[in-house]
Backbone as JSON Lines, residues from 0, in Angstrom:
{"i":0,"aa":"X","n":[121.23,123.62,114.55],"ca":[120.75,122.27,114.34],"c":[121.45,121.7,113.1]}
{"i":1,"aa":"X","n":[121.81,120.44,113.21],"ca":[122.48,119.77,112.11],"c":[121.56,119.65,110.9]}
{"i":2,"aa":"X","n":[122.09,119.87,109.69],"ca":[121.25,119.7,108.5],"c":[120.77,118.25,108.35]}
{"i":3,"aa":"X","n":[121.55,117.29,108.82],"ca":[121.11,115.89,108.76],"c":[119.9,115.67,109.65]}
{"i":4,"aa":"X","n":[119.92,116.28,110.82],"ca":[118.79,116.18,111.74],"c":[117.56,116.87,111.16]}
{"i":5,"aa":"X","n":[117.76,118.01,110.57],"ca":[116.65,118.77,109.98],"c":[116.0,118.01,108.82]}
{"i":6,"aa":"X","n":[116.81,117.48,107.92],"ca":[116.28,116.72,106.78],"c":[115.59,115.45,107.27]}
{"i":7,"aa":"X","n":[116.24,114.75,108.19],"ca":[115.64,113.52,108.72],"c":[114.31,113.77,109.39]}
{"i":8,"aa":"X","n":[114.24,114.83,110.2],"ca":[113.0,115.16,110.88],"c":[111.91,115.55,109.88]}
{"i":9,"aa":"X","n":[112.28,116.32,108.88],"ca":[111.3,116.71,107.85],"c":[110.75,115.51,107.09]}
{"i":10,"aa":"X","n":[111.62,114.61,106.7],"ca":[111.17,113.41,105.99],"c":[110.31,112.53,106.89]}
{"i":11,"aa":"X","n":[110.69,112.43,108.16],"ca":[109.91,111.63,109.1],"c":[108.5,112.21,109.25]}
{"i":12,"aa":"X","n":[108.42,113.54,109.41],"ca":[107.12,114.19,109.54],"c":[106.28,114.0,108.28]}
{"i":13,"aa":"X","n":[106.9,114.1,107.11],"ca":[106.19,113.88,105.86],"c":[105.65,112.45,105.79]}
{"i":14,"aa":"X","n":[106.47,111.48,106.17],"ca":[106.04,110.1,106.13],"c":[104.91,109.84,107.14]}
{"i":15,"aa":"X","n":[104.95,110.51,108.28],"ca":[103.85,110.39,109.24],"c":[102.55,110.91,108.64]}
{"i":16,"aa":"X","n":[102.63,112.03,107.94],"ca":[101.41,112.58,107.31],"c":[100.88,111.66,106.22]}
{"i":17,"aa":"X","n":[101.79,111.09,105.43],"ca":[101.38,110.14,104.39],"c":[100.73,108.92,105.04]}
{"i":18,"aa":"X","n":[101.34,108.42,106.1],"ca":[100.78,107.27,106.81],"c":[99.43,107.58,107.43]}
{"i":19,"aa":"X","n":[99.28,108.77,107.99],"ca":[98.0,109.18,108.57],"c":[96.92,109.27,107.49]}
{"i":20,"aa":"X","n":[97.26,109.83,106.35],"ca":[96.3,109.9,105.25],"c":[95.88,108.51,104.79]}
{"i":21,"aa":"X","n":[96.84,107.59,104.74],"ca":[96.51,106.21,104.36],"c":[95.66,105.54,105.44]}
{"i":22,"aa":"X","n":[96.0,105.78,106.71],"ca":[95.25,105.18,107.82],"c":[93.8,105.65,107.81]}
{"i":23,"aa":"X","n":[93.6,106.92,107.51],"ca":[92.25,107.48,107.47],"c":[91.57,107.23,106.12]}
{"i":24,"aa":"X","n":[92.27,106.53,105.25],"ca":[91.77,106.18,103.91],"c":[91.44,107.42,103.07]}
{"i":25,"aa":"X","n":[92.23,108.46,103.27],"ca":[92.07,109.68,102.48],"c":[92.8,109.59,101.16]}
{"i":26,"aa":"X","n":[93.8,108.71,101.1],"ca":[94.59,108.54,99.89],"c":[95.24,107.16,99.92]}
{"i":27,"aa":"X","n":[95.68,106.72,98.76],"ca":[96.39,105.45,98.64],"c":[97.74,105.73,97.99]}
{"i":28,"aa":"X","n":[98.81,105.47,98.73],"ca":[100.14,105.82,98.24],"c":[100.94,104.62,97.78]}
{"i":29,"aa":"X","n":[100.55,103.42,98.22],"ca":[101.2,102.2,97.77],"c":[102.71,102.22,97.9]}
{"i":30,"aa":"X","n":[103.37,101.98,96.78],"ca":[104.82,101.84,96.78],"c":[105.53,103.15,97.12]}
{"i":31,"aa":"X","n":[104.91,104.28,96.91],"ca":[105.53,105.56,97.23],"c":[105.78,105.69,98.73]}
{"i":32,"aa":"X","n":[104.84,105.19,99.51],"ca":[104.99,105.23,100.97],"c":[106.19,104.37,101.39]}
{"i":33,"aa":"X","n":[106.39,103.26,100.72],"ca":[107.51,102.38,101.05],"c":[108.84,102.99,100.61]}
{"i":34,"aa":"X","n":[108.84,103.65,99.48],"ca":[110.05,104.35,99.04],"c":[110.42,105.48,99.99]}
{"i":35,"aa":"X","n":[109.4,106.2,100.45],"ca":[109.63,107.27,101.41],"c":[110.14,106.7,102.73]}
{"i":36,"aa":"X","n":[109.63,105.55,103.12],"ca":[110.1,104.88,104.33],"c":[111.6,104.6,104.23]}
{"i":37,"aa":"X","n":[112.05,104.13,103.07],"ca":[113.47,103.87,102.88],"c":[114.28,105.15,103.05]}
{"i":38,"aa":"X","n":[113.83,106.24,102.46],"ca":[114.51,107.53,102.62],"c":[114.52,107.99,104.07]}
{"i":39,"aa":"X","n":[113.42,107.78,104.75],"ca":[113.32,108.16,106.16],"c":[114.31,107.36,107.0]}
{"i":40,"aa":"X","n":[114.4,106.06,106.73],"ca":[115.31,105.21,107.48],"c":[116.76,105.64,107.25]}
{"i":41,"aa":"X","n":[117.13,105.85,105.99],"ca":[118.5,106.27,105.67],"c":[118.82,107.63,106.28]}
{"i":42,"aa":"X","n":[117.87,108.56,106.21],"ca":[118.12,109.89,106.78],"c":[118.21,109.84,108.3]}
{"i":43,"aa":"X","n":[117.45,108.98,108.94],"ca":[117.54,108.84,110.4],"c":[118.89,108.26,110.79]}
{"i":44,"aa":"X","n":[119.37,107.28,110.03],"ca":[120.69,106.73,110.3],"c":[121.78,107.78,110.09]}
{"i":45,"aa":"X","n":[121.65,108.57,109.03],"ca":[122.63,109.63,108.76],"c":[122.61,110.66,109.89]}
{"i":46,"aa":"X","n":[121.43,111.03,110.35],"ca":[121.33,111.99,111.45],"c":[121.94,111.41,112.73]}
{"i":47,"aa":"X","n":[121.72,110.14,112.97],"ca":[122.3,109.49,114.15],"c":[123.82,109.53,114.09]}
{"i":48,"aa":"X","n":[124.37,109.2,112.93],"ca":[125.82,109.12,112.78],"c":[126.47,110.5,112.76]}
{"i":49,"aa":"X","n":[125.94,111.41,111.95],"ca":[126.6,112.69,111.75],"c":[126.24,113.76,112.78]}
{"i":50,"aa":"X","n":[125.0,113.73,113.28],"ca":[124.61,114.72,114.29],"c":[124.89,114.21,115.7]}
{"i":51,"aa":"X","n":[125.11,112.92,115.82],"ca":[125.4,112.28,117.11],"c":[124.35,112.62,118.16]}
{"i":52,"aa":"X","n":[123.11,112.52,117.74],"ca":[121.98,112.7,118.65],"c":[121.51,111.31,119.05]}
{"i":53,"aa":"X","n":[121.87,110.9,120.26],"ca":[121.65,109.51,120.67],"c":[120.18,109.19,120.9]}
{"i":54,"aa":"X","n":[119.34,110.19,121.05],"ca":[117.9,109.93,121.16],"c":[117.36,109.31,119.87]}
{"i":55,"aa":"X","n":[118.08,109.51,118.78],"ca":[117.63,108.94,117.51],"c":[117.73,107.42,117.48]}
{"i":56,"aa":"X","n":[118.4,106.84,118.47],"ca":[118.39,105.38,118.57],"c":[116.95,104.88,118.77]}
{"i":57,"aa":"X","n":[116.14,105.65,119.48],"ca":[114.72,105.31,119.65],"c":[114.02,105.33,118.3]}
{"i":58,"aa":"X","n":[114.27,106.36,117.51],"ca":[113.65,106.49,116.2],"c":[114.1,105.37,115.27]}
{"i":59,"aa":"X","n":[115.38,105.11,115.22],"ca":[115.91,104.06,114.34],"c":[115.38,102.7,114.78]}
{"i":60,"aa":"X","n":[115.29,102.47,116.07],"ca":[114.73,101.22,116.57],"c":[113.28,101.03,116.13]}
{"i":61,"aa":"X","n":[112.51,102.1,116.24],"ca":[111.1,102.04,115.8],"c":[111.02,101.78,114.3]}
{"i":62,"aa":"X","n":[111.85,102.46,113.54],"ca":[111.85,102.27,112.09],"c":[112.23,100.83,111.73]}
{"i":63,"aa":"X","n":[113.15,100.26,112.48],"ca":[113.57,98.88,112.21],"c":[112.44,97.89,112.49]}
{"i":64,"aa":"X","n":[111.55,98.23,113.41],"ca":[110.44,97.33,113.75],"c":[109.24,97.48,112.82]}
{"i":65,"aa":"X","n":[109.19,98.52,112.03],"ca":[108.03,98.76,111.17],"c":[107.68,97.6,110.25]}
{"i":66,"aa":"X","n":[108.64,96.92,109.65],"ca":[108.24,95.79,108.79],"c":[107.47,94.69,109.52]}
{"i":67,"aa":"X","n":[107.61,94.61,110.84],"ca":[106.87,93.62,111.64],"c":[105.47,94.11,112.02]}
{"i":68,"aa":"X","n":[105.23,95.41,111.92],"ca":[103.96,96.0,112.33],"c":[103.04,96.15,111.12]}
{"i":69,"aa":"X","n":[101.97,95.42,111.14],"ca":[101.03,95.48,110.04],"c":[100.27,96.81,110.07]}
{"i":70,"aa":"X","n":[99.97,97.34,108.88],"ca":[99.15,98.56,108.83],"c":[97.77,98.32,109.46]}
{"i":71,"aa":"X","n":[97.23,99.35,110.01],"ca":[95.91,99.35,110.65],"c":[95.84,98.45,111.89]}
{"i":72,"aa":"X","n":[96.99,98.24,112.53],"ca":[97.03,97.62,113.84],"c":[97.5,98.68,114.83]}
{"i":73,"aa":"X","n":[97.37,98.42,116.1],"ca":[97.77,99.4,117.11],"c":[99.28,99.64,117.09]}
{"i":74,"aa":"X","n":[100.07,98.63,116.69],"ca":[101.52,98.75,116.75],"c":[102.06,99.74,115.7]}
{"i":75,"aa":"X","n":[101.43,99.8,114.55],"ca":[101.92,100.66,113.47],"c":[101.95,102.14,113.87]}
{"i":76,"aa":"X","n":[100.82,102.72,114.29],"ca":[100.88,104.13,114.71],"c":[101.66,104.34,116.01]}
{"i":77,"aa":"X","n":[101.68,103.35,116.88],"ca":[102.45,103.47,118.12],"c":[103.94,103.62,117.81]}
{"i":78,"aa":"X","n":[104.44,102.82,116.88],"ca":[105.84,102.94,116.48],"c":[106.1,104.3,115.84]}
{"i":79,"aa":"X","n":[105.16,104.77,115.05],"ca":[105.31,106.09,114.41],"c":[105.43,107.21,115.43]}
{"i":80,"aa":"X","n":[104.6,107.18,116.44],"ca":[104.62,108.23,117.46],"c":[105.87,108.09,118.34]}
{"i":81,"aa":"X","n":[106.25,106.86,118.68],"ca":[107.46,106.65,119.49],"c":[108.7,107.14,118.74]}
{"i":82,"aa":"X","n":[108.75,106.89,117.44],"ca":[109.86,107.4,116.64],"c":[109.89,108.92,116.6]}
{"i":83,"aa":"X","n":[108.72,109.51,116.55],"ca":[108.62,110.97,116.57],"c":[109.14,111.53,117.9]}
{"i":84,"aa":"X","n":[108.85,110.83,118.98],"ca":[109.37,111.25,120.29],"c":[110.89,111.26,120.27]}
{"i":85,"aa":"X","n":[111.5,110.27,119.62],"ca":[112.96,110.25,119.49],"c":[113.48,111.5,118.79]}
{"i":86,"aa":"X","n":[112.8,111.91,117.73],"ca":[113.21,113.14,117.04],"c":[112.98,114.36,117.91]}
{"i":87,"aa":"X","n":[111.85,114.43,118.6],"ca":[111.59,115.58,119.48],"c":[112.65,115.7,120.57]}
{"i":88,"aa":"X","n":[113.05,114.58,121.15],"ca":[114.07,114.61,122.19],"c":[115.43,114.99,121.6]}
{"i":89,"aa":"X","n":[115.7,114.55,120.39],"ca":[116.97,114.92,119.74],"c":[117.02,116.4,119.4]}
{"i":90,"aa":"X","n":[115.91,116.93,118.91],"ca":[115.86,118.35,118.56],"c":[115.89,119.21,119.82]}
{"i":91,"aa":"X","n":[115.17,118.8,120.85],"ca":[115.11,119.57,122.09],"c":[116.34,119.44,122.96]}
{"i":92,"aa":"X","n":[117.1,118.36,122.76],"ca":[118.26,118.11,123.63],"c":[119.45,118.73,123.09]}
């Protein structure tokens, strides 16, 4: 497995856990969650380019739509899970 894919997947999973904790109101991460989002986006793009896993287009597309999805709406977690599917397909393919 490409190290770019591994790092990107790990950061994505971490950001999902941070988002889940915020959604369940277990913690408040504020700007840290947004900084992590930036790292996740950059790492997903790097994995797409360097690992050439085309399923990551789904993940990058979902990440690109996140600024339009308000927190605590149905679209926010849906995009998160759809992006995760992109990583699962890239890792499994």
